[in-house]
C-alpha positions as CSV (number, residue, x, y, z in Angstrom):
1,M,43.5,9.6,1.2
2,S,44.2,5.9,1.5
3,R,42.7,3.4,-0.8
4,A,40.2,2.4,1.9
5,Q,39.2,6.0,2.4
6,V,38.7,6.5,-1.4
7,C,36.4,3.5,-1.4
8,A,34.6,4.9,1.6
9,A,34.1,8.2,-0.1
10,I,32.6,6.5,-3.2
11,V,30.3,4.5,-0.9
12,F,29.3,7.6,1.1
13,W,28.6,9.9,-1.7
14,G,27.0,7.2,-3.8
15,S,24.7,6.3,-0.9
16,A,23.9,10.0,-0.2
17,V,23.0,10.7,-3.8
18,L,20.8,7.6,-4.0
19,C,19.0,8.4,-0.7
20,T,18.4,12.0,-1.9
21,Y,17.0,10.7,-5.1
22,I,14.7,8.1,-3.5
23,Y,13.0,10.6,-1.1
24,L,13.3,13.9,-3.0
25,G,14.7,13.5,-6.6
26,F,12.1,11.1,-7.7
27,L,9.3,13.3,-6.5
28,V,10.8,16.3,-8.3
29,L,11.4,14.3,-11.5
30,L,7.9,12.9,-11.4
31,S,6.4,16.3,-10.9
32,L,8.2,17.6,-14.0
33,L,7.1,14.5,-16.1
34,A,3.5,15.0,-14.9
35,K,3.6,18.6,-15.9
36,M,5.0,17.9,-19.3
37,F,3.2,14.7,-20.3
38,G,0.3,14.4,-17.9
39,R,-3.2,13.9,-19.4
40,K,-6.5,15.1,-18.1
41,V,-8.6,12.3,-16.6
42,I,-12.0,11.8,-18.3
43,T,-14.8,10.5,-16.1
44,G,-18.3,9.3,-17.0
45,D,-20.4,10.3,-14.0
46,S,-23.4,8.6,-15.4
47,Y,-21.6,5.4,-16.1
48,V,-22.9,2.6,-13.7
49,P,-21.6,-0.8,-14.7
50,T,-22.4,-3.9,-12.7
51,V,-20.1,-4.1,-9.7
52,S,-19.0,-7.0,-7.4
53,M,-17.6,-5.8,-4.1
54,L,-15.4,-8.4,-2.4
55,V,-15.0,-8.1,1.3
56,S,-12.2,-10.4,2.5
57,A,-12.3,-11.5,6.2
58,Y,-10.8,-13.8,8.7
59,N,-12.3,-13.8,12.2
60,E,-13.6,-10.3,11.8
61,G,-16.6,-10.7,14.1
62,K,-15.8,-7.4,15.9
63,V,-16.2,-5.3,12.8
64,I,-17.9,-7.2,10.0
65,M,-21.4,-6.1,10.8
66,G,-20.6,-2.5,10.4
67,R,-18.6,-3.2,7.2
68,L,-21.4,-5.1,5.6
69,E,-23.9,-2.5,6.5
70,N,-21.7,0.2,5.0
71,A,-21.1,-1.8,1.8
72,L,-24.9,-2.4,1.3
73,S,-25.6,1.2,1.9
74,Q,-23.5,2.5,-1.0
75,D,-25.1,5.2,-3.2
76,Y,-25.2,2.9,-6.1
77,P,-28.1,1.2,-7.9
78,P,-28.8,-1.9,-5.7
79,E,-29.6,-4.1,-8.8
80,K,-26.1,-3.4,-10.1
81,L,-24.1,-3.9,-6.9
82,E,-23.3,-7.4,-5.7
83,V,-21.7,-7.5,-2.3
84,C,-19.8,-10.6,-1.4
85,L,-18.3,-11.6,2.0
86,I,-15.4,-14.0,1.7
87,S,-14.7,-15.8,4.9
88,D,-11.3,-17.5,4.7
89,G,-11.5,-20.2,7.4
90,S,-13.1,-17.9,10.0
91,T,-13.9,-19.7,13.3
92,D,-15.8,-16.9,15.0
93,A,-19.2,-15.3,14.2
94,T,-18.0,-13.8,10.8
95,E,-20.0,-16.3,8.7
96,A,-23.1,-16.2,10.9
97,I,-23.2,-12.4,10.8
98,G,-22.8,-12.4,7.0
99,L,-25.7,-14.9,6.6
100,S,-27.9,-12.5,8.6
101,F,-27.7,-10.1,5.7
102,A,-28.8,-12.7,3.1
103,D,-32.2,-11.1,2.8
104,R,-30.6,-7.9,1.6
105,G,-28.8,-9.7,-1.2
106,L,-25.4,-10.3,0.4
107,K,-23.6,-13.4,-0.9
108,V,-21.5,-15.3,1.6
109,F,-18.6,-17.5,0.5
110,H,-17.3,-19.4,3.6
111,Y,-14.3,-21.7,3.2
112,P,-13.8,-23.9,6.2
113,E,-10.0,-24.2,5.8
114,R,-7.9,-21.1,6.1
115,R,-5.7,-21.1,3.0
116,G,-5.0,-17.4,2.6
117,K,-6.7,-14.4,1.1
118,N,-5.7,-14.9,-2.4
119,A,-6.7,-18.6,-2.5
120,A,-10.1,-17.6,-1.3
121,L,-10.3,-14.8,-3.9
122,N,-9.3,-17.2,-6.7
123,E,-12.2,-19.5,-5.8
124,T,-14.7,-16.7,-5.4
125,V,-14.1,-14.3,-8.3
126,P,-15.4,-16.8,-11.0
127,Q,-18.6,-17.0,-9.0
128,T,-19.3,-13.3,-9.1
129,S,-21.0,-11.4,-11.9
130,G,-19.9,-7.8,-11.9
131,E,-18.2,-6.1,-14.9
132,V,-16.0,-4.3,-12.3
133,L,-14.5,-5.9,-9.2
134,V,-14.0,-3.7,-6.1
135,F,-11.6,-5.2,-3.5
136,T,-11.8,-4.1,0.1
137,D,-11.1,-5.2,3.7
138,A,-13.3,-6.0,6.7
139,N,-12.1,-3.1,8.8
140,T,-12.7,-0.5,6.2
141,Q,-15.7,2.0,5.8
142,Y,-16.5,3.6,2.5
143,R,-17.9,7.1,2.0
144,P,-21.4,6.6,0.4
145,D,-20.2,7.7,-3.1
146,A,-16.9,5.7,-3.0
147,V,-17.9,3.0,-5.4
148,R,-19.5,5.5,-7.8
149,K,-16.4,7.6,-7.8
150,L,-14.2,4.6,-8.5
151,V,-16.1,3.0,-11.4
152,R,-17.0,6.2,-13.3
153,H,-13.5,6.1,-14.7
154,F,-14.2,2.8,-16.5
155,A,-16.3,4.8,-19.0
156,D,-12.9,5.2,-20.6
157,P,-12.1,1.8,-22.2
158,K,-8.4,2.5,-21.7
159,V,-8.7,2.4,-18.0
160,G,-8.0,-0.9,-16.4
161,L,-7.7,-0.2,-12.6
162,V,-8.6,2.7,-10.2
163,V,-7.2,3.2,-6.7
164,G,-9.1,5.1,-4.1
165,R,-7.9,7.2,-1.2
166,L,-7.5,5.7,2.3
167,N,-7.9,8.1,5.3
168,F,-7.4,7.2,8.9
169,I,-9.7,7.8,11.8
170,S,-9.4,7.5,15.6
171,D,-11.4,5.2,18.0
172,C,-14.1,7.9,18.2
173,G,-14.3,8.3,14.4
174,E,-12.4,11.6,14.2
175,A,-10.0,12.2,11.3
176,V,-6.3,11.3,12.0
177,D,-3.5,12.9,10.1
178,G,-1.7,10.1,8.4
179,G,1.5,12.1,8.7
180,L,4.1,13.5,6.3
181,Y,5.0,10.0,4.9
182,W,1.3,9.2,4.0
183,R,0.8,12.6,2.4
184,Y,4.0,12.0,0.4
185,E,2.8,8.6,-0.8
186,N,-0.6,10.1,-1.9
187,R,1.3,12.8,-3.8
188,L,3.3,10.2,-5.6
189,K,0.0,8.4,-6.5
190,E,-1.5,11.7,-7.9
191,L,1.6,12.3,-10.1
192,Q,1.7,8.7,-11.3
193,S,-2.1,9.0,-12.1
194,A,-1.5,12.1,-14.2
195,L,0.9,9.8,-16.2
196,R,-1.9,7.1,-16.3
197,S,0.3,4.6,-14.4
198,V,-0.3,4.3,-10.7
199,L,2.2,1.7,-9.5
200,V,0.4,-0.3,-6.8
201,A,-3.1,-0.3,-5.3
202,N,-4.4,-0.1,-1.8
203,G,-6.0,-3.3,-0.6
204,S,-8.7,-1.4,1.2
205,I,-10.1,0.3,-1.9
206,F,-9.4,-0.4,-5.5
207,A,-11.4,-1.4,-8.6
208,V,-10.4,-3.4,-11.7
209,R,-12.1,-4.6,-14.9
210,R,-13.1,-8.2,-14.2
211,R,-11.8,-9.6,-17.4
212,L,-8.3,-8.3,-16.5
213,V,-8.0,-10.2,-13.3
214,G,-6.1,-13.4,-13.5
215,P,-5.2,-16.1,-10.9
216,L,-3.5,-14.6,-7.8
217,E,-0.2,-16.0,-6.4
218,G,-0.7,-17.3,-2.9
219,D,2.2,-15.3,-1.4
220,V,1.9,-12.0,-3.3
221,A,-0.4,-9.3,-2.2
222,N,-3.3,-8.8,-4.7
223,D,-2.9,-5.0,-4.5
224,F,0.6,-5.5,-5.8
225,Q,0.1,-8.3,-8.4
226,T,-3.1,-7.1,-10.0
227,P,-1.8,-3.6,-10.9
228,M,1.4,-5.1,-12.3
229,E,-0.5,-7.4,-14.5
230,V,-3.1,-4.8,-15.6
231,G,-0.3,-2.3,-16.4
232,S,1.6,-4.9,-18.4
233,Q,-1.4,-5.3,-20.7
234,G,-1.2,-1.6,-21.6
235,Y,-4.2,-0.3,-19.6
236,D,-4.2,3.0,-17.7
237,L,-4.1,2.9,-13.9
238,L,-5.5,5.9,-12.1
239,Y,-5.8,7.3,-8.6
240,E,-9.2,8.8,-7.5
241,P,-8.8,10.9,-4.3
242,E,-12.5,11.5,-4.1
243,A,-13.2,7.8,-3.6
244,I,-12.6,7.7,0.1
245,A,-12.2,4.8,2.5
246,L,-11.9,5.2,6.2
247,E,-9.9,2.9,8.4
248,K,-8.9,3.0,12.1
249,S,-5.2,3.7,12.4
250,A,-3.1,1.1,14.3
251,S,-2.2,2.6,17.7
252,D,0.6,0.2,18.4
253,Q,3.8,0.9,16.5
254,R,4.9,-2.7,17.0
255,E,1.9,-3.8,15.0
256,E,2.7,-1.2,12.3
257,Y,6.3,-2.5,12.2
258,A,5.1,-6.1,11.8
259,R,2.7,-5.0,9.1
260,K,5.5,-3.3,7.2
261,V,7.6,-6.4,7.4
262,R,4.8,-8.5,5.9
263,I,4.0,-6.0,3.1
264,I,7.7,-5.7,2.0
265,L,8.2,-9.5,2.2
266,Q,5.2,-10.0,-0.1
267,G,6.5,-7.2,-2.3
268,L,9.9,-8.8,-2.7
269,T,8.2,-12.1,-3.4
270,G,6.1,-10.4,-6.0
271,T,9.1,-8.8,-7.6
272,V,10.7,-12.1,-8.3
273,K,7.5,-13.7,-9.7
274,L,6.2,-10.7,-11.7
275,L,9.4,-9.0,-12.9
276,G,8.5,-9.9,-16.5
277,H,5.3,-7.8,-16.1
278,I,7.2,-4.6,-15.1
279,R,8.4,-2.8,-18.2
280,G,8.9,0.8,-19.6
281,K,7.9,3.7,-17.4
282,R,6.4,1.3,-14.8
283,L,9.8,-0.3,-14.3
284,F,11.3,3.2,-13.7
285,F,8.4,3.9,-11.3
286,F,8.9,0.6,-9.5
287,L,12.7,1.0,-9.1
288,S,12.4,4.6,-7.9
289,H,9.3,4.2,-5.7
290,K,9.6,0.8,-4.3
291,F,12.6,-1.3,-5.0
292,F,15.4,1.1,-4.0
293,R,13.4,2.1,-0.9
294,W,13.3,-1.5,0.3
295,F,17.1,-1.3,0.6
296,M,17.3,2.1,2.4
297,G,18.3,0.3,5.6
298,Y,21.4,-0.9,4.0
299,L,22.1,2.6,2.6
300,Q,21.8,4.0,6.1
301,V,24.3,1.6,7.5
302,A,26.6,2.3,4.5
303,L,26.3,6.1,5.1
304,L,27.1,5.7,8.8
305,V,30.1,3.3,8.4
306,S,31.7,5.1,5.5
307,N,31.2,8.5,7.2
308,A,33.1,7.2,10.2
309,M,36.0,6.1,8.0
310,L,36.2,9.6,6.6
311,L,36.3,11.7,9.8
312,S,40.0,12.4,9.5
313,V,39.9,13.4,5.8
314,H,38.0,16.7,6.0
315,P,36.0,18.7,8.6
316,L,32.9,18.4,6.4
317,Y,32.7,14.7,7.3
318,A,32.6,15.6,11.0
319,V,29.6,17.9,10.3
320,L,27.9,15.3,8.3
321,M,28.4,12.7,11.0
322,A,26.9,15.2,13.5
323,C,23.9,15.6,11.3
324,Q,23.5,11.8,11.2
325,A,23.8,11.6,14.9
326,L,21.2,14.3,15.3
327,F,18.8,12.4,13.0
328,Y,19.2,9.1,14.9
329,G,18.9,11.0,18.2
330,C,15.6,12.4,17.0
331,A,14.5,8.9,15.9
332,L,15.3,7.6,19.4
333,V,13.3,10.3,21.0
334,G,10.4,9.6,18.6
335,W,10.6,5.9,19.6
336,A,10.4,6.9,23.3
337,L,7.4,9.1,22.6
338,Q,5.7,6.7,20.2
339,D,2.7,6.3,22.5
340,R,2.0,10.0,22.4
341,P,0.3,11.0,19.2
342,S,0.9,14.7,19.8
343,S,4.7,14.3,19.9
344,P,6.5,16.8,17.6
345,K,6.9,15.9,14.0
346,V,10.7,16.6,14.3
347,F,10.8,13.3,16.3
348,Q,7.9,11.4,14.6
349,V,9.3,11.6,11.0
350,P,12.9,10.3,11.8
351,F,11.4,7.5,14.0
352,Y,8.9,6.4,11.3
353,L,11.5,6.5,8.5
354,C,13.9,4.4,10.6
355,M,11.1,2.0,11.6
356,V,10.1,1.5,8.0
357,N,13.7,1.0,6.8
358,L,14.4,-1.5,9.6
359,A,11.3,-3.4,8.6
360,A,12.5,-3.5,5.0
361,L,15.9,-4.7,6.1
362,V,14.4,-7.5,8.2
363,A,12.0,-8.4,5.4
364,S,14.9,-8.7,2.9
365,V,16.7,-11.0,5.3
366,L,13.6,-13.2,5.7
367,F,13.1,-13.3,2.0
368,L,16.7,-14.5,1.4
369,K,16.2,-17.1,4.1
370,G,13.2,-18.5,2.1
371,R,10.4,-17.1,4.2
372,R,7.1,-16.6,2.3
373,L,3.7,-15.3,3.5
374,A,0.3,-16.5,2.3
375,K,-1.8,-15.8,5.4
376,W,-2.2,-12.3,6.5
377,E,-2.2,-11.4,10.2
378,K,-4.4,-8.4,11.0
379,A,-3.5,-5.5,13.3
380,E,-5.9,-5.9,16.3
381,T,-5.6,-2.2,17.3
382,A,-6.9,-1.2,13.8
383,R,-10.2,-3.0,14.6
């Protein structure tokens, strides 16, 4: 082999090993660690601390009435549940709808100028009274026992944050399979929870001890920053799959792609700002679960280019190139069939992986160009 081909072989096999580790090796390793060192979760089903549920909204007039009705109907002692609507510069009926619930104890915090979700939360949190804060979104519906299932874990003083489970529903309210990727993510959360260290939260449903919540950065997602800071203080972070939130799935893959770009851009921003808070096993989880995956798009390009340079070296590389071609061919078919939810998973999975990795690649470029994101744009088809 020439020197260029030797370099190509190093790049190819290095990229192949890293890709395999990111999607399979980490899962296997985490399963082994959870089996060897995992601890049983202790819950206090009779533990009912005071709770403040914070519903963040911007022009959510289409869905906010149902959300507030759902929040106020939780199976939780009313005198211990404070529901707060945070309207960040809404110009539609969001504030007015919220005020119509005032006689049921709802607190409305309306800020005329739209500054971003975190700025609104920073101003609102000091005005709430709950020992535990539950963060949620305007387009989310909780199962009646969701808050109770979340907060029962705080009977253990070592627990600082608890993440619930998000399930997707269709327009008519029927359950929607989140797909292989979503089941994979939930499995990682379960294993991390066994090790008492869930990496990130889900903005639709997570709870945290009030005294552990600090000021939020304007351009970092609160479900990224808060777990990082709570974990750095030595508290346990758990996943509670029985605390269920329901959310309409986005039917437009272009919206899903744009959402992924925003999430990863905020994640990269948060990494730079919060790197000092990520230590020990959480650093290992972060690198394996998030950071390396954000650069999968570059690894895919490296695999393809280096494979092409090695075609003349050995027949094995021709077979591997054919496998890559088949994978991307399936992804293209998945892209063509994206508006058909019943399309075979053999096409859906490659398409979704390529879409997510392209979003990560674009987000990394935007980050390097200095782009930051403080104001979240909602997916209309998820309303």
